[in-house]
N, C-alpha and C positions, 0 to 999 in steps of 0.2 A: 382762465386760460387752460387749454388742454395740455396734458403732459406729453412728452416725446414718445412714450410707448402706447398711448391710447390710439385706438382704431376708429374708423368711421365706416362701419358696414353700410352698404347701400344696395338697393334693388335697382338694377340697371337694365334698361332696354338696349341691347346691343344692335339688333336689327329686327325686322319683322318676325314676330313669333319666337324671338330668341332673347330670353331674359336670364339674368344670373345675379347672384349675390357677389359683390366685390368689395374689397377694402379700398376705399377712396381716401385721398388726403383730407385731413380735417380742415374745413374751410376757415379762412382767416378773415377778420374784419377788414373791410376795404376802406372805410372812412370813419370819422368820429361819430357818425349817426347810426352806425350798424349795430345789430344785435345778433349774437349767436344763440340759437335755440336748440336745446337738446329735445329732439322730437320724441314725443311719447305715444302719439296716436295719429294715424293717417287713414283717411277713407280712400277707397278706390273709386275714382270717378269714371264716368263713361268715356271721357277723353283719354284716360290711361288705357282703357280697353281698345279704343280706336287706334291709338298709336301702336299698341302691341299687335293688333290684327292687320292694320293697313300701312303703318309707318307714316301716316299723314292725316292731317285735318285741314282741308282747304290748301292754302298756300304754305302752311307750316309742315315741312317735310323732314323726316328723320334722316340726317346725313351722317351723323356720328352718334355714338352711344350717349344716352342721357339717363339720369336718375328720374324715375317716375314719381308721381304723387304731388298733390297740392292742397288737399283738404286736411289741414293739420293743426295740432295743438301740442304744446310742450312746455318746457321750463327754461327760462332765460339762464344761459350758462356764462355769457360774457356780454358786456356792453361797451360801446365806444365812449370816448371821453366826453362827448357832447350830449349823450342820451340822458333825458330827464324824466321820461314818462314810464319807464320800467327799470327794475334793478335785478341783479342776479338773484335767482330763486323764485322770481315771479312766474306764475302760471299764465300762459298766454295762448290765444288763438292767433293764427297767421292769416293775413290777407295776402293771397298768392300773387297778385299782380301789382307791380310797382311802376307807375307811369313816369314819363319824362319830366313832368312838373313845369315845362317851359311852353308847351304848345297852347293854342287858344282853348282847347277843350280842358286842359289841366287848369289853366288860369281862371276859367269860368266855373270851375267846380265839377265839371262833367269828366273827371279823369278816367272814368270807365270807358270813355270813347277814344282815349289816347292811342294813336297808331304805333307809338314807340314803347308801349308797356312791356316790361320784362316780366313774363308770366311763368311761374314755376312749372316745370315739366312740359314746356312747349319749346320744341327745337328752336334754337340750340341750347336753351337754358335748362339746367338741372333742376329737379324737383326736390321734394321733402321726404321721400322714402329712404332716408338715411338717418344715421344717429344725430348728425348735426346739420343745421341749415342756417345760412346768413340771410338776414332780411333787414330792410330799413326800419328804424325804430318806430316811425309813425305808421307802420303797417303791421304792428303787433298790438294786440288788445288784451289787457288783463282779464282773466276770467275769475269768477268768484269761487271760493273754496268748496261750495256745495256742488259745483258743476264738475262732472267727471271729465277726464281727458277725451273720452269718446264723444261726449256732448260738445266739448270744445272744438273737436275736429268737424263737427256738423255746423259750426257757426257760419262758415263760408257758403255751403249750399243752402242753408236756411236764409241767409241774407239775399241770395239770388232769388229765392222763392218770394220773399217779402217784396223785393223790388219789382218783380213781375206784377204782383198785386197792385202796387202803387201806380205803376205805369199804365196798367189796364183800367185804373180808376173804378175799381169794383164798388158796387152799391149793394145794400141789403136786398135779398130776394133775387138777385141775378143768377142765371144758370151759367155754370162754367164747365168747360170741357178741358180736362188735363190729359194730354197724350204722353205716356211714358210713366213708368213706375219706379224709376231710380230715386235716389235721395232727393233731388230737386222736385221731381214730380210728386213724391209723397209729401214733401214739405209744403208744396203748393196746395195740395188737398187740405192739409191742416191749417194753413194760413188763410185760406179763403174765408173762413168763419170769423176772422179777426177784422175783416174789412166790410 
């Protein structure tokens, strides 16, 4: 539990091209399966830049201030009473999109296609560029002691790159064009050789 005097500094996008550090309330567990993570490392994604520059990505439009960031790793600071997969002090990577768990996509295992996913740093949802972040316990993954927090923050973009390789059904000897040199594009270049 956080103490009453503790602060939760956060990097907040107030409006297009207007960001600031603010002290936000320390987020509280919402149910027995939630985990509070003390964020230790967060990558800056292209989506963070798009929201900062344009205030929108497709139908997701910034209408009120949000905390940016979603590629993160940290240390479990508090767990709900029903959490079994992690404990306080565990080092974890965060999966930033938590689906509804009820739709046909979720029930068939294709939860990445859920239209009602709550995705960190996608309006109106706050992201992880804060001291603390609350996430469902089944969307945090323990990372080994030899992995740095910086590497833990790269788990999410690396997972995206690997999934692209799987969906593309790459075979040895195929030529691949990767457009973009951000973290996912670079991870794609590295992961091509594994398929």
